[in-house]
C-alpha positions as a Python dict, from the first residue, in 0.01 Angstrom:
ca = {
    (1, 'M'): (0, 0, 0),
    (2, 'K'): (-378, -18, 14),
    (3, 'S'): (-583, 243, -169),
    (4, 'I'): (-915, 367, -32),
    (5, 'L'): (-1185, 580, -195),
    (6, 'I'): (-1397, 776, 52),
    (7, 'I'): (-1713, 942, -73),
    (8, 'G'): (-1877, 1188, 165),
    (9, 'L'): (-1673, 1421, 384),
    (10, 'G'): (-1904, 1493, 673),
    (11, 'R'): (-1793, 1413, 1028),
    (12, 'F'): (-1799, 1038, 965),
    (13, 'G'): (-1588, 1061, 651),
    (14, 'R'): (-1339, 1296, 816),
    (15, 'H'): (-1298, 1062, 1113),
    (16, 'I'): (-1226, 773, 879),
    (17, 'I'): (-958, 979, 703),
    (18, 'K'): (-802, 1070, 1037),
    (19, 'K'): (-774, 704, 1139),
    (20, 'L'): (-653, 591, 797),
    (21, 'N'): (-373, 847, 813),
    (22, 'E'): (-233, 656, 1111),
    (23, 'G'): (-143, 373, 872),
    (24, 'N'): (23, 332, 535),
    (25, 'V'): (-283, 392, 316),
    (26, 'E'): (-340, 589, -4),
    (27, 'I'): (-661, 792, 17),
    (28, 'M'): (-879, 960, -244),
    (29, 'A'): (-1158, 1173, -94),
    (30, 'V'): (-1469, 1294, -280),
    (31, 'D'): (-1753, 1529, -195),
    (32, 'R'): (-1977, 1761, -395),
    (33, 'D'): (-1925, 2037, -138),
    (34, 'E'): (-1613, 2234, -234),
    (35, 'S'): (-1555, 2366, 120),
    (36, 'R'): (-1543, 2012, 262),
    (37, 'V'): (-1296, 1899, -3),
    (38, 'T'): (-1075, 2204, 52),
    (39, 'A'): (-1073, 2142, 428),
    (40, 'I'): (-921, 1793, 398),
    (41, 'A'): (-714, 1835, 80),
    (42, 'D'): (-383, 1835, 270),
    (43, 'Q'): (-477, 1516, 458),
    (44, 'V'): (-528, 1289, 157),
    (45, 'D'): (-339, 1189, -156),
    (46, 'N'): (-611, 1308, -389),
    (47, 'A'): (-926, 1514, -332),
    (48, 'Q'): (-1202, 1560, -590),
    (49, 'I'): (-1511, 1781, -602),
    (50, 'G'): (-1804, 1609, -769),
    (51, 'D'): (-2134, 1424, -743),
    (52, 'A'): (-2059, 1054, -698),
    (53, 'S'): (-2407, 961, -817),
    (54, 'N'): (-2303, 1087, -1161),
    (55, 'Q'): (-2172, 787, -1356),
    (56, 'E'): (-1930, 981, -1575),
    (57, 'F'): (-1767, 1150, -1276),
    (58, 'L'): (-1744, 829, -1078),
    (59, 'E'): (-1602, 643, -1377),
    (60, 'S'): (-1327, 906, -1408),
    (61, 'L'): (-1199, 814, -1060),
    (62, 'G'): (-1085, 466, -1166),
    (63, 'V'): (-1306, 277, -922),
    (64, 'P'): (-1166, -76, -991),
    (65, 'S'): (-818, 35, -878),
    (66, 'F'): (-925, 89, -516),
    (67, 'D'): (-905, -189, -257),
    (68, 'S'): (-1211, -50, -77),
    (69, 'C'): (-1472, 216, -149),
    (70, 'I'): (-1644, 376, 150),
    (71, 'V'): (-1975, 555, 97),
    (72, 'A'): (-1986, 785, 401),
    (73, 'I'): (-2275, 1002, 279),
    (74, 'G'): (-2508, 1071, 569),
    (75, 'D'): (-2742, 1352, 462),
    (76, 'D'): (-2885, 1214, 136),
    (77, 'F'): (-2980, 846, 137),
    (78, 'L'): (-3089, 841, -228),
    (79, 'N'): (-2748, 976, -330),
    (80, 'S'): (-2581, 716, -110),
    (81, 'L'): (-2788, 437, -266),
    (82, 'E'): (-2719, 550, -623),
    (83, 'T'): (-2347, 587, -549),
    (84, 'T'): (-2328, 240, -393),
    (85, 'S'): (-2500, 83, -692),
    (86, 'L'): (-2278, 264, -943),
    (87, 'L'): (-1960, 169, -760),
    (88, 'K'): (-2046, -199, -793),
    (89, 'E'): (-2148, -161, -1157),
    (90, 'L'): (-1813, 6, -1228),
    (91, 'G'): (-1619, -284, -1079),
    (92, 'A'): (-1557, -182, -718),
    (93, 'K'): (-1384, -465, -530),
    (94, 'H'): (-1537, -392, -191),
    (95, 'V'): (-1802, -135, -98),
    (96, 'I'): (-1876, -26, 258),
    (97, 'A'): (-2182, 196, 297),
    (98, 'R'): (-2326, 396, 583),
    (99, 'A'): (-2683, 346, 706),
    (100, 'A'): (-2895, 507, 975),
    (101, 'R'): (-3152, 228, 1012),
    (102, 'D'): (-3228, -130, 913),
    (103, 'T'): (-3446, -37, 614),
    (104, 'Q'): (-3155, 155, 460),
    (105, 'R'): (-2924, -139, 526),
    (106, 'K'): (-3151, -374, 329),
    (107, 'F'): (-3161, -140, 29),
    (108, 'L'): (-2785, -84, 36),
    (109, 'L'): (-2709, -457, 48),
    (110, 'R'): (-2949, -523, -238),
    (111, 'N'): (-2785, -251, -444),
    (112, 'G'): (-2423, -351, -419),
    (113, 'A'): (-2290, -285, -69),
    (114, 'D'): (-2065, -562, 65),
    (115, 'E'): (-2084, -421, 417),
    (116, 'V'): (-2308, -171, 594),
    (117, 'V'): (-2213, 23, 906),
    (118, 'Y'): (-2427, 217, 1153),
    (119, 'P'): (-2207, 492, 1306),
    (120, 'E'): (-2478, 648, 1522),
    (121, 'K'): (-2626, 315, 1630),
    (122, 'Q'): (-2287, 165, 1712),
    (123, 'L'): (-2183, 476, 1906),
    (124, 'G'): (-2512, 466, 2095),
    (125, 'E'): (-2459, 101, 2187),
    (126, 'W'): (-2105, 174, 2302),
    (127, 'V'): (-2221, 464, 2524),
    (128, 'A'): (-2499, 250, 2672),
    (129, 'I'): (-2255, -31, 2754),
    (130, 'H'): (-1995, 213, 2888),
    (131, 'V'): (-2230, 390, 3128),
    (132, 'S'): (-2410, 73, 3239),
    (133, 'R'): (-2101, -47, 3434),
    (134, 'D'): (-1841, 169, 3605),
    (135, 'N'): (-1560, -71, 3520),
    (136, 'I'): (-1607, -87, 3140),
    (137, 'F'): (-1358, 148, 2974),
    (138, 'D'): (-1389, 41, 2613),
    (139, 'Y'): (-1584, -200, 2396),
    (140, 'F'): (-1555, -341, 2044),
    (141, 'E'): (-1833, -538, 1879),
    (142, 'I'): (-1729, -854, 1696),
    (143, 'S'): (-2082, -970, 1616),
    (144, 'K'): (-2431, -929, 1754),
    (145, 'D'): (-2349, -1170, 2038),
    (146, 'Y'): (-1973, -1129, 2093),
    (147, 'G'): (-1744, -842, 2184),
    (148, 'V'): (-1408, -737, 2327),
    (149, 'Y'): (-1426, -544, 2655),
    (150, 'E'): (-1162, -340, 2835),
    (151, 'I'): (-1243, -367, 3206),
    (152, 'G'): (-1085, -271, 3535),
    (153, 'I'): (-937, -550, 3743),
    (154, 'P'): (-1161, -658, 4032),
    (155, 'A'): (-994, -632, 4375),
    (156, 'K'): (-1005, -1009, 4429),
    (157, 'W'): (-818, -1061, 4101),
    (158, 'V'): (-524, -843, 4206),
    (159, 'G'): (-210, -1049, 4266),
    (160, 'K'): (-359, -1363, 4116),
    (161, 'S'): (-242, -1534, 3802),
    (162, 'L'): (-459, -1598, 3500),
    (163, 'K'): (-420, -1967, 3569),
    (164, 'E'): (-558, -1924, 3920),
    (165, 'L'): (-850, -1710, 3805),
    (166, 'D'): (-945, -1947, 3521),
    (167, 'V'): (-1211, -1711, 3385),
    (168, 'R'): (-1257, -1938, 3083),
    (169, 'K'): (-1399, -2211, 3304),
    (170, 'K'): (-1583, -1984, 3549),
    (171, 'Y'): (-1735, -1732, 3308),
    (172, 'H'): (-1669, -1876, 2958),
    (173, 'L'): (-1454, -1572, 2879),
    (174, 'N'): (-1096, -1528, 2758),
    (175, 'I'): (-849, -1266, 2879),
    (176, 'I'): (-648, -1184, 2568),
    (177, 'A'): (-435, -893, 2689),
    (178, 'T'): (-352, -661, 2977),
    (179, 'K'): (-329, -284, 2951),
    (180, 'K'): (-128, -45, 3165),
    (181, 'G'): (-153, 319, 3063),
    (182, 'Q'): (-139, 304, 2684),
    (183, 'V'): (76, -11, 2674),
    (184, 'I'): (-100, -334, 2575),
    (185, 'D'): (63, -672, 2636),
    (186, 'M'): (-80, -987, 2482),
    (187, 'V'): (-130, -1266, 2733),
    (188, 'D'): (134, -1533, 2677),
    (189, 'D'): (209, -1639, 3036),
    (190, 'V'): (-77, -1784, 3240),
    (191, 'D'): (136, -1759, 3556),
    (192, 'R'): (170, -1380, 3525),
    (193, 'R'): (1, -1205, 3816),
    (194, 'L'): (-236, -912, 3764),
    (195, 'E'): (-158, -571, 3910),
    (196, 'R'): (-403, -324, 4063),
    (197, 'D'): (-339, -43, 3815),
    (198, 'E'): (-389, -265, 3510),
    (199, 'R'): (-692, -335, 3297),
    (200, 'V'): (-772, -651, 3105),
    (201, 'L'): (-908, -706, 2755),
    (202, 'V'): (-1171, -976, 2767),
    (203, 'I'): (-1334, -1148, 2469),
    (204, 'G'): (-1652, -1348, 2488),
    (205, 'R'): (-2027, -1363, 2455),
    (206, 'N'): (-2183, -1034, 2562),
    (207, 'A'): (-2423, -1207, 2798),
    (208, 'N'): (-2135, -1382, 2976),
    (209, 'V'): (-1938, -1059, 3015),
    (210, 'Q'): (-2241, -881, 3156),
    (211, 'A'): (-2313, -1172, 3392),
    (212, 'A'): (-1955, -1165, 3524),
    (213, 'L'): (-1968, -788, 3573),
    (214, 'K'): (-2304, -818, 3746),
    (215, 'E'): (-2148, -1058, 3996),
    (216, 'T'): (-1869, -807, 4047),
    (217, 'T'): (-2109, -528, 4138),
    (218, 'R'): (-2285, -760, 4380),
    (219, 'G'): (-1958, -810, 4560),
    (220, 'V'): (-1899, -1170, 4451),
    (221, 'L'): (-1577, -1055, 4286),
    (222, 'G'): (-1577, -714, 4448),
    (223, 'F'): (-1384, -401, 4354),
}
């Protein structure tokens, strides 16, 4: 079982805990605000009230024993920076820290963070992508240039097999799964024909996905 230390129990930290509880993960949660700690105490294995930028307190948590340490502090960047640095000094295996802008990211990486995430920026990008095309239902960024998109099936694709469509050759994209309701099926039969009420999960370069969807809205593929 993996063990995770989460420092900072604002909305971001609480959302992480909610998702982690869907798996088999041991969670310790920390915040200096007693009310925040009390609110999530029954959702984690261990909850501690304390200032994570205090070395003695942080040392008492047994930092090296955790598989990952997540610094989810969003309202005090100096505290976040000090906590990130101390975690690494105390032997943290892997530190993920939250940033609001690129300048913060640079400081966090220089001071011990192995990864930096931008919750607000990433959410903003997802919303922009989602509203830019009517047929994008979900999106997951793999890198700056690549992503996984959940899209509706164009009308001209209905009833056709993946082999017939050959989107890899036409658009340099790969259909990796189909989705019907909440059921996802990985693509393992290129002769399987697509149904109208399905969606497809497509992976590829963002520019290629957008180009294919642009053709769709022009009626080349047509909904």
